N, C-alpha and C positions, 0 to 999 in steps of 0.2 A: 504494499499500500504505499502511495505517495501523495503529497500534496502539490498542486501547481498553482504558483501565486503570481499574479500580473499587476504590477503597478508602475510607477514612474521612476526611472533611474537617472542620475546626473550624468553629464558628459565632463570628462576630466579636462580636456584641452582640445585644441584644434586637431591633434593627431587622433584623440578619441573620436571626434566627429567623422573624420575621414574613415576610420576603421569601422564605425558604425554604418556609414553609407556603403562601404564595400561589403559588409556582411549582409546588409539588406538586399544588395544585388544578387548575392549568392542565394539568400533565403528565397528570393523570387524565382530563382531556378530550382527551388525545392531542396536545397541543401540545408540541413538543420544546424547551422553554424551559430555561434554565440559571440557577441562583440565584447563581452566583459569577463571571459574566462569560465570558471566552474560555476554552473548554475546552483550547485548545492552549497557552495562556499565562496560566495562573492566577497571581494575585498572592499569592506565599507569604511575602512579607517579614515580615508580622505573625503568622505561624503560631507557636503555642507549640512550643519545642523539646523535645517529649516524644512518647512513643508513644501513639497509632498515627499521629500526623501527621508525625513524622520518617519513618516508613515510606513513607508516601504521597509525601512530598516527594522523597526520595532514589530511590525506584524510578521515579517519574515522570520525574525529571530524567535518570536513567540511561537509560531508554527513549527519552526525546526526544532524546538525543544520537545515537541510531541511526536513528530513523525518526519521522516525524510522529505524535504521540501526543495522544489526546484524554483528558481526565480526567473522571471521573464520581464523585459521592458514592454510597456504597452504599445510602443511603436513598432516592435519587431514583426516580422511577417513570417512567423512559424506556426505550425500546428503542433500541440502537445500529443505525445503518445500515451493514450490512457490505458490503464488496466481497470478492469470492472469495478474494483474497489477503491480506486483513486477519488481524490477530491479536487475540485478546481475552484479557485477564488480569484476572480479577475476583474479589473477595471477596464471599461470600454475604451476604445480608441479615442484619444483626446488631444487637441480639440477636434470637434466633429468636422469632417470633409466628406461630402458625398462620395460614396463609392470606395472610400479607404477603409482597409480592413486590418486590424492588428491581431495579436494573439487571441484575444478573447472572441472576436468575430469568427476568426478562421477555425478556432477550436470548436466553436459551437456548430459549424457547418459539417463537422465530421459525422461519419456513421457510428463510430465508436464513441461511447460516452462514459464519464466517470460515474461513481455511484451519486455524487452530489456536484451540481454545477450551480456555483454561486457568483453573483455579481456584487461589486463593491465600488461606491462612488460618492463624493460630496454631492449634494443635491439641494436644490430649492425649486419652487414651482412658479416663479415670476416669468411667465411666457413673453413679457413685453421687452426683456432684455435683447439688445441688439449686438452687444459685443460677442465676438467669437470665443464664447466661454461656455457656461452652463446656460444654454438657451433653448428655445423650442425645438430647433433641429436635433440638438444633442438629446434632449429629453425624449423625443419621439424615436431617436435611434436606441436609447436605452429600453424604451417600451417594447420595441420589436425583439430585443434580445431577451428580455424578461418573459416573453411569451414562451420560450423554449428553456427557461432557467428555473431552478428550484427555489431561490431566495434572493432577495436584494438587500444588501447591508447599505442603508442610506445614512451617510454622515451628515448630519444636520442638526441645528439647535431645535429646541422645544417649539419655538414660534413656527418654523416652517412645517414641522410635524402637524401642528394644530391647523394650519391652512390646507394640509393636503386633501383632506375629505371634500373640499370645495373646489379643488383644482381639476383640470381636464385629466388628471392622471390618478384620480380616486380609485379607479379599479385595480391599480397596483397593490393597494394596501394589504390584501391577504398574503402577499409574498414579501411584504417590506418589514424590516427591522431597523429601527433607529439606532444610531451610534453617535455618541458624543466624541468630538475630537479629543486628542490627548496631547500632553506635551511631557517632556522630561524635565521637571523643575530644577534638577541639578544644573542644567545648562542655562537657567534663567534665575539667578540669585536675586534676593531682595536688595534693591538699590534705593528705593524711595523710602526714606526714614524721617523725613521732615518736610514741611510745606512752607511755601513763600507766604509772606504776610497777606492778609485779606486785601483784595483789590489789586494785588501784584502778581496774581497766579496765572498760569499759562496752560494752553491745551496743545497736545501733540497728536498729529495724524501720521500713521505709518502705512504707506500703500501707494498704488499708482493713481495718477490723475486719469480717471475713467468714469463715463457716465454711470456705469454699474456700481461704482463706489460711492455715488452720492456727493461728489466733490462740488457740485452746484450748491448743495445745501450747506456744506462746510464754508464756501465762500460768502454766502448770504449771512451766516451767522458771524463770520469774521468781520465782514464789513460792517454789520450793525453793532458790533462791539470794538470800535477803534482803540478803546482804552485798554484792551487785553491783547495779549500776544498769542497767535495761533502759529504753530510751527509745523513743519512737513518734512518727512523723510521718504523719499520715493522718486519714481521717474514719471516723465510726462510733462506737458506744457505747464507753465506757471499758473498757480491758483490765486485768483485775486484776492487780497487781503491776508494771504497766508504766506509766511516766510519759509522759504525752502532752507532747511537746515543742512541737507545733504541729499545727494542722489541715493539711489538704492545701495545699501552696503551691508556689511556683516554687523550685526547688532551685538558686538561683544559686551561682556560685563563692564569692561573699562569704559566703552563708549556710552553705554547706557547709564552708568554712574554719573557721567557728565550731564546727560539728558535729565537725570533726576534732580539735578540742581536747578535747571533752567525751567523744567516743565513740571506741572503738577498732576495733570489729568490726561488720560488717553481717550481720544474721541473717534468714533467710528460712524459716519453718516450714511452707510451703505444702503443701496436699494435691494441688493440680492446677494448676500453672503451666507452660505450654508452654516458654517460653524467656525469662523476665522480663528487661526491660531494666534493672530496678533493680539486678539483679546485676551486669550489665555496667557500669553506671554506677559502682557501688561499686568494682568492680575498677579503673576508670579513676581514681576518686578516691584509690585506694590503701588502701582498707579491706580487710583480709583477710575473706573471705566464709565464713559458716557456714550451710549450707542442708540441707533434706531432699533426698533424690535426686528427690522429686516436684516439686521446684522446676526440674527439667530437667537438673540437673548432677550428675555424679558427684564423688566425692572424688579429689583428686589433690595434688600437691606444694604448691600455692598456695590450696586450697579444702578445707574440711573438711565432712563430712556429719554430720548429726544424724538421728535415726529416731524415728518415732511408736511403734514397738513396741520400742524399746530405750532406755527413758527413763533408766535408770541410766547407760548407755554415753553417751547425749547430755549429761547432767550432767557426767560425767568429761570429756568433750571440752571443754565450756565452762570448766570448772575448769583444764584444761590450758592453754588459751589464757590464762587469768589469770596463770599462773606462767611461761609461755614466756619464753625469753631474748629480749630486743628484737631482736637480730640475726636470730633465726629469723623473727620477725614482719616485720621489714623486708625480708627476702629473699621471703617470701610477697607482700608488698605490691609489691616491684619487679617480680616475675614476673607478677603479676596484671596490672599496667599494661602490660608488654610483650606478654602474650598478647592482651589486648583490642585493643591497637593493631594488631597483625598478623593475627589469626584472625577477628575480629568486625567486618569492615569492610563498608561498603555496596558497595565495588567487588567483593568476593568474592560477595556475595549477588546483585548484578545480574549478574555474570558466569556465575554458576550458572544463573540463569533463561534467560539468552540461549543458553547452550551446550545446555541441555536441550531448549529449543524447536527449536533448529536441528537437534539429533541426531535428535529424534523425527519432525519434519515437514519439514525442510529449507525453513522458511518465512522465516527471518531472516537468511539468510547474505549474499549479495551485495546485495540490496536495501537492507539496513541498514548496509551498509559494515562488517560484522562477520565476522572470520575467526576461528573457534575455534582455540585451541592445544592 
């Protein structure tokens, strides 16, 4: 018995890109070559500590600890060789391109099938998104794959799960299982340990300037609060009213320690983010989070919501944070760190995957040395 796992792998350098292209040419000729060496023992030491590569690394390592597991990049054009007791867990080809098939699509076309064929993908159900990301064409492609699959592990926040029954994809629900995103908090130490004086506090956005990310709302808020500083780390055109701190870069503990001196809150104005790791990372660093529900997360005691359709309310929320007692903010910071350490772990995510597959198909129990609790 084996597990076949398909997700996104990083490219090391230009040579790596050329090697991958050459391997893809050979794969198109039907040769089962691999661009990154041993599928059962990939070299992950140099992988960037960021999503989606952290997802790939931790899920692969979790599965490998239970059963021999082979790793594939979602862009490869190879078919898995299945035994009847194998398990497949794969991300669809991404971003969606009509007619393009990756490992997941090609493997689903085969006459031979594993005992369990499972899909995994971050998802939301905003079909108005035009960006070549999680959009209607991609969602429709996932739906076609799901017709022939056993289960879909949907990485998304509770907000999107609650919207799903009213979406065009509500009929997927019997096969869907929601997963919370996870991070390794050891990589994101607590750096926010004090706040700037009331009226002098600042807001930090991390991400690209893209309509999907709601940067138009960010700009409106910043321009309506010229007395406050809004900063940005990411790529894309300038955002009016928001000062670019840096282009996209590695968010090392040393760099984020400096950011924690200048900035007090993390803000996510997104239109459609399934379960963004930047929010979890910010919680781990100790920044109180302000986000739209469409960022995947509802408001609670340690996180505040802003709304596209409630602009004045959103301004009032940001202004309240400006004036809030530091003890209140520190409590939010403390609770954020505690929650992300206990509720957004890779152990929980992998445990959920294994329990669901075991419950649905009885495929991973004794052979994997795994007993559900």
